[in-house]
C-alpha positions in Angstrom: 68.7 28.9 43.2 68.9 31.4 40.3 68.0 34.2 42.7 70.8 33.3 45.0 73.3 33.3 42.2 72.0 36.6 41.0 72.4 38.1 44.5 75.9 36.8 44.9 76.9 38.1 41.4 75.4 41.5 42.3 77.4 41.5 45.5 80.6 40.7 43.7 80.1 43.4 41.1 79.4 45.9 43.8 82.4 44.8 45.8 84.7 45.2 42.8 83.3 48.7 42.1 83.8 49.7 45.7 87.3 48.2 45.7 88.4 50.3 42.8 88.4 53.4 44.9 89.7 51.7 48.1 92.7 53.4 49.6 91.9 56.8 48.0 91.9 59.6 50.5 91.3 63.3 50.0 93.6 64.1 52.9 97.3 64.8 52.5 99.1 64.4 55.8 102.9 65.1 56.1 105.4 64.6 58.8 106.6 67.9 60.4 110.3 68.5 59.5 113.1 67.7 61.9 114.9 70.6 63.4 118.3 68.8 63.9 121.1 69.3 61.3 123.3 66.2 61.4 127.0 67.2 61.2 129.3 65.8 58.6 131.6 64.0 61.0 132.3 63.7 64.7 134.7 66.4 66.1 136.4 64.2 68.7 137.3 61.3 66.6 140.9 60.1 67.1 141.4 59.2 63.4 141.3 61.4 60.4 138.6 61.3 57.7 136.6 58.1 57.5 137.9 57.5 54.0 141.5 57.2 55.2 141.0 54.3 57.7 138.9 51.1 57.7 135.7 51.4 59.7 135.7 49.5 63.0 133.1 46.7 63.0 131.0 47.2 66.2 128.6 44.3 65.8 130.4 42.2 68.4 132.8 44.9 69.7 133.7 42.9 72.9 135.6 40.4 70.8 138.2 43.1 70.3 139.5 42.3 73.8 140.5 38.8 72.5 139.4 37.3 75.8 137.4 34.0 75.3 136.0 34.2 78.8 134.7 37.7 78.2 133.0 36.5 74.9 131.4 33.6 76.7 130.1 35.9 79.5 128.5 38.2 77.0 127.0 35.4 74.8 125.6 33.7 77.9 123.9 36.9 79.0 122.4 37.5 75.5 121.1 33.9 75.4 119.6 33.8 78.9 118.8 37.3 80.0 115.1 37.7 81.2 115.2 41.2 79.6 115.9 39.6 76.2 113.0 37.2 76.7 110.6 40.1 77.6 111.7 42.2 74.7 111.2 39.2 72.3 107.6 38.7 73.7 106.9 42.3 73.1 107.8 41.8 69.4 105.5 38.8 69.2 102.7 40.8 70.7 103.2 43.6 68.3 103.2 41.2 65.4 99.9 39.7 66.6 98.3 43.1 66.8 99.5 43.8 63.3 97.6 40.7 62.1 94.5 41.9 64.0 94.8 45.3 62.1 95.1 43.6 58.7 92.1 41.4 59.4 89.9 44.6 59.1 90.7 44.8 55.4 89.0 41.5 54.6 85.4 40.3 54.8 84.2 38.5 57.9 82.4 35.2 57.3 80.5 33.2 59.9 78.0 30.4 60.2 74.8 30.6 62.2 72.4 27.8 63.3 69.4 27.4 65.5 67.5 24.3 66.6 63.8 24.5 67.6 61.6 22.1 69.6 58.9 22.0 72.2 55.1 21.6 73.0 52.3 24.2 72.6 48.7 24.5 73.6 46.6 26.3 70.9 43.3 26.3 72.9 41.3 25.5 69.7 39.5 22.2 69.9 37.7 22.6 66.5 40.6 22.9 64.1 43.4 21.1 65.9 43.8 17.7 67.5 43.0 17.4 71.2 46.6 16.5 72.2 49.2 19.2 72.7 50.8 19.8 69.3 54.7 19.9 69.1 57.0 21.9 67.0 60.6 21.4 65.8 62.8 22.8 63.1 66.2 24.3 62.2 67.7 27.4 60.7 71.2 27.5 59.3 73.1 29.9 57.1 76.2 31.8 56.2 76.7 35.5 57.0 79.3 37.8 55.4 80.1 41.4 56.0 82.7 43.7 54.6 83.5 47.4 55.1 85.7 48.4 52.1 88.5 50.8 52.9 87.4 53.6 50.5 89.6 56.3 51.9 92.6 54.4 53.3 91.8 54.6 57.0 92.1 50.9 57.6 95.3 50.7 55.4 96.7 53.5 57.6 95.9 51.5 60.7 97.8 48.5 59.2 100.8 50.7 58.4 100.7 52.1 61.9 100.6 48.6 63.4 103.5 47.6 61.1 105.5 50.5 62.3 104.7 49.5 65.8 106.2 46.0 65.0 109.4 47.6 63.7 109.6 49.9 66.7 109.4 46.8 69.1 112.0 45.0 67.0 114.3 48.0 67.5 113.5 48.0 71.2 114.6 44.3 71.2 117.9 45.3 69.4 118.4 48.1 72.0 118.0 45.6 74.8 120.6 43.4 73.2 122.9 46.3 73.0 122.4 47.2 76.7 122.7 43.6 77.9 126.0 43.1 76.0 127.4 46.3 77.4 126.3 45.5 81.0 127.7 42.0 80.8 131.0 43.2 79.4 131.2 46.0 81.9 130.6 43.8 84.9 133.0 41.1 83.6 135.8 43.6 83.0 135.1 45.5 86.2 135.5 42.2 88.0 138.9 41.8 86.4 139.8 45.3 87.5 138.8 44.5 91.1 140.8 41.3 91.0 143.9 43.4 90.0 143.2 45.9 92.8 142.9 43.1 95.4 146.2 41.6 94.1 147.9 45.0 94.4 146.5 45.4 98.0 147.9 41.9 98.9 151.3 42.8 97.5 151.3 46.1 99.3 150.4 44.4 102.6 153.2 41.8 102.1 155.7 44.6 101.3 154.7 46.6 104.4 154.9 43.6 106.6 158.4 43.0 105.3 159.3 46.6 105.9 157.8 46.5 109.4 160.0 43.5 110.3 163.0 45.4 109.0 162.0 48.5 110.9 161.3 46.6 114.1 164.8 45.1 113.9 166.3 48.5 113.4 164.3 49.9 116.3 165.6 47.0 118.5 169.1 47.9 117.5 168.5 51.6 118.2 168.7 52.7 114.6 165.0 53.6 114.2 162.4 55.2 116.3 159.1 53.9 117.7 157.3 56.5 115.5 158.7 54.8 112.4 157.3 51.4 113.4 154.0 53.0 114.4 153.7 54.7 111.1 154.1 51.4 109.3 151.5 49.8 111.5 149.1 52.6 110.6 149.6 52.1 106.9 149.1 48.4 107.3 145.8 48.9 109.1 144.6 51.1 106.3 145.4 48.5 103.7 143.9 45.7 105.6 140.7 47.7 106.1 140.5 48.4 102.4 140.7 44.8 101.3 137.3 43.6 102.6 135.6 46.4 100.7 137.3 45.4 97.5 136.3 41.7 98.0 132.7 42.8 98.6 132.8 44.9 95.5 134.0 41.9 93.5 131.2 39.7 94.9 128.7 42.4 94.0 129.9 42.5 90.4 129.8 38.7 90.2 126.2 38.6 91.4 125.2 41.2 88.8 126.9 39.1 86.1 125.0 36.0 87.4 121.6 37.8 87.2 122.4 39.1 83.7 123.1 35.5 82.7 119.8 34.2 84.0 121.3 32.5 87.1 120.7 32.9 90.8 123.1 35.4 92.4 125.1 32.7 94.1 125.2 30.5 91.0 128.1 32.1 89.1 131.4 30.2 89.5 134.6 31.8 90.5 136.2 33.9 87.8 139.6 32.9 86.4 142.6 35.1 87.2 142.7 38.2 85.1 145.0 38.3 82.1 147.4 41.1 81.5 145.6 44.4 81.0 144.6 45.1 77.4 142.4 47.8 75.9 141.5 47.9 72.2 141.9 51.2 70.4 139.0 53.5 70.1 136.6 52.8 67.1 137.5 54.8 64.1 135.9 55.7 60.8 132.5 56.3 62.3 130.3 59.0 60.6 127.2 60.5 62.2 124.8 59.4 59.5 125.9 55.7 59.7 125.9 55.8 63.5 122.4 57.3 63.7 121.2 54.7 61.2 122.7 51.9 63.3 121.4 53.0 66.7 118.2 51.1 67.7 116.8 54.0 69.7 116.9 56.3 66.7 115.4 53.7 64.4 112.6 53.1 66.9 111.9 56.8 67.1 111.6 56.9 63.3 109.2 54.0 63.4 107.1 55.8 66.1 106.9 58.9 63.8 105.7 56.7 61.0 103.1 55.1 63.3 101.9 58.4 64.5 101.6 59.7 60.9 99.4 56.8 59.9 97.2 57.1 63.0 96.6 60.7 62.1 95.6 59.7 58.5 93.2 57.1 60.0 91.7 59.6 62.3 91.0 62.1 59.5 89.1 59.4 57.5 86.5 59.4 60.3 85.1 62.6 58.8 84.2 60.7 55.7 81.3 58.4 55.0 81.6 54.7 55.6 80.1 51.9 53.5 79.5 48.3 54.3 78.3 45.2 52.6 76.3 42.5 54.4 75.0 39.2 53.1 73.0 36.4 54.6 72.2 33.1 52.8 70.3 30.4 54.7 68.3 27.2 54.7 65.5 26.5 57.2 62.6 24.2 58.2 59.8 24.7 60.7 57.3 21.9 61.5 54.2 21.9 63.7 52.4 18.7 64.6 49.1 18.8 62.8 50.2 21.6 60.5 52.1 21.1 57.3 55.9 21.9 57.7 57.5 25.0 56.1 61.0 25.0 54.6 63.0 26.9 52.2 66.2 28.7 51.3 67.0 32.4 50.8 69.5 35.1 50.7 69.7 38.8 51.7 72.2 41.4 50.6 72.5 44.9 52.0 74.6 48.0 51.5 75.0 50.1 54.7 76.3 53.7 54.9 77.2 56.0 57.7 78.1 59.7 57.6 78.9 61.6 60.8 76.8 64.7 61.0 77.0 65.8 64.7 79.5 64.2 67.1 80.0 67.2 69.5 83.5 67.7 67.9 84.6 64.2 69.0 86.1 63.3 65.6 87.8 66.7 65.3 89.2 66.3 68.8 90.6 62.9 68.0 92.3 64.4 64.9 93.8 67.2 67.0 95.1 64.6 69.5 96.6 62.5 66.7 98.2 65.6 65.2 99.7 66.5 68.6 101.0 62.9 69.0 102.7 63.1 65.6 104.4 66.4 66.5 105.5 64.9 69.8 106.9 61.9 68.0 109.0 64.2 65.8 110.2 66.1 68.8 111.1 62.9 70.5 113.0 61.9 67.3 114.9 65.2 67.4 115.7 64.8 71.1 117.1 61.3 70.5 119.2 62.6 67.6 120.7 65.3 69.8 121.4 62.9 72.7 123.0 60.4 70.4 125.3 62.9 68.8 126.2 64.3 72.3 126.9 60.8 73.6 129.2 59.9 70.8 131.2 63.2 71.1 131.4 62.8 74.9 132.5 59.2 74.5 135.3 60.0 72.1 136.5 63.0 74.2 136.4 60.9 77.4 138.3 58.0 75.9 141.0 60.4 74.4 141.4 62.3 77.6 141.8 59.0 79.6 144.3 57.7 77.1 146.4 60.9 77.6 146.0 60.6 81.4 147.2 57.0 81.3 150.5 58.1 79.7 151.1 60.6 82.5 150.1 58.2 85.3 152.3 55.5 83.9 155.2 57.9 83.7 154.5 59.0 87.3 154.4 55.4 88.5 157.8 54.7 86.9 159.2 57.8 88.6 157.7 56.9 92.0 159.2 53.4 91.9 162.6 54.8 91.0 162.4 57.2 93.9 161.4 54.4 96.3 164.5 52.3 95.2 166.8 55.3 95.6 165.3 56.1 99.0 165.9 52.6 100.2 169.6 52.8 99.1 170.0 56.2 100.8 168.4 54.7 104.0 170.8 51.8 103.9 173.7 54.3 103.7 172.4 56.2 106.7 171.3 59.3 104.7 167.5 58.9 105.1 165.2 57.8 107.8 162.9 54.8 107.8 159.9 57.1 107.5 161.4 58.5 104.3 161.6 55.0 102.9 158.0 54.2 104.0 156.6 57.4 102.4 158.4 56.7 99.1 157.2 53.2 99.0 153.6 54.2 99.8 153.8 56.8 97.0 154.9 54.2 94.6 152.0 51.9 95.6 149.5 54.8 95.3 150.9 55.6 91.8 150.3 52.0 90.8 146.8 52.1 92.3 146.1 55.3 90.3 147.2 53.5 87.1 144.9 50.6 87.8 141.9 52.9 88.6 142.5 54.8 85.4 142.6 51.5 83.5 139.2 50.6 84.8 137.9 54.0 83.8 139.3 53.7 80.3 137.6 50.3 80.0 134.3 51.7 81.1 134.7 54.6 78.7 135.4 52.3 75.8 132.3 50.3 76.5 130.2 53.4 76.7 131.6 54.6 73.4 130.8 51.3 71.7 127.3 51.6 73.0 127.0 55.2 72.0 128.0 54.2 68.5 125.2 51.7 68.3 127.3 48.5 68.5 126.3 45.3 70.1 123.3 43.9 68.2 122.7 41.9 65.1 119.8 41.8 62.6 120.2 38.1 62.3 119.3 37.4 65.9 116.1 35.2 65.9 112.9 36.8 67.3 110.5 33.9 66.9 111.3 31.9 70.0 
C-alpha cells in the first residue's frame, strides 16, 4: 500500500512539474496583415455625417413597413425554415467538436477487467492429481494516461475549434439574415403583383367601356372600323398579360410557403395589398460598424483565427512530446491443486517522442497550414471589399430609383391629364377615337411604369438592408 501511495505522489509531483511549462511555445506565429483600407464613411449615403442623424436600427428592418402581415410572414419563416434548422445543427456539431478538442487537455482514465476459467491437462501424474486440474481468476485495475501540452499545441487546437464554433454561429446569423430578406422580398413582391393585376383589370374594364363607345360611334358612322379593331388589339394584349401575372403571383406564394416550412400549396391567400409605402433609406451607417455587424465578415475573421491556431498546432509537431501513464490493479489466479496467487500493484511510466526523420511530412503540414492562413486572410479581404461595394451599390441604387420615381410620377400625372384633354377634344370633334385610345393607353403605361419602379425600389431597399448586415439578433436561441 505504501508503494502505491509513493507512486501516486511521484506521479502527481511529475505532473505538476510538467504542467508548469504547459502552453509555452518557442514559436511566434502572426496573422498576415489585411490589404484593405476601410474608408471613413460611405460615399453614397443620403444623409450627412453620422453624428448629425440618429442611426437606423436594422435588427428587424422589415418592421419599418408598419405592415403586421409582413412581420408575421418574416417571423414565421425565421421560426420554421429548414435552412434555419440546418444552420442550428451545424452550430451544435461545432460545439461538440470543441468539446472533443478540449478533452485532449485532460487525463484519460479507464477501468480494465478480465475473468479467467477453464480446464488444463498437465501430463504429469507424479506431482499432480489424476483428474484434470481447473483454473480461475480475475484481473482488474485502473489505467490513466495524460500527455501534457508543453508547447501549446493542444491549446491551439482548442482555440481553433472555438473559432470554428463562432464561425458556425455567424453562419447561422447569416442564414437568419438571408431568410428574413427572402421572406420580406417575396411577400412584398406578391403585393406588387397584386397591384399590377388590379391595374390590368382596371385597364381591361376601361378599354371594354371605350370599345362599347367606339362601336356605337362606328354604327352611327362617326368612327372607323380601324378604330374599333385597334381597341380590340389592345384588349387582347392586356388579356394575354393577365395569366402571366397570376402565374407570377402563385410562384411567389409558393416560394413564401416553402420559406415558412409549408408545402407549396399550403399558404393561404394573401390579403389585399395596402397603399404603397416605402420606408426611407437607412441613415447614419458607418463602414466600421457595418463590417462589425455583417455575419459573413465576422465569420471570415473567425476563420482566420482558426487557421492561425491550426498553424501554431502544426508547428509544435516539430517538438518533443511527453506522456504519463499509470496502471494500478488487483488480481488473483488459482489452479486446482496449486496454491492461488493474488496481489495488488501499480506501474507508472513517462513516455517521450521526438520526430527525427519524417520525410518532411511535418514541415509539409506546416507549409499547408501557413498557406491556409494566408488564404483565410485573403478571403477576409475579399469579403471586406465585396461588403463595401454592396453597401455603396445599394445606396446608389436606392437613391437613383427614388429620383426616377419622382420623374415617373410626374409623367403619369401628365399622361392622365393628356388623356382627359384628348377625350374632351374627341367629344368636340377635334380628335379621332384612335387619338383617345393612344392617350388612354399612354396613361395606363405610365401608371404601370410607376408600379414597376415601386417594386424595384422595394427590392433595392431590402438589398440595402441586407448589405448593411441587418436582419439577425444575437439573442436568437441556438440550443434547440
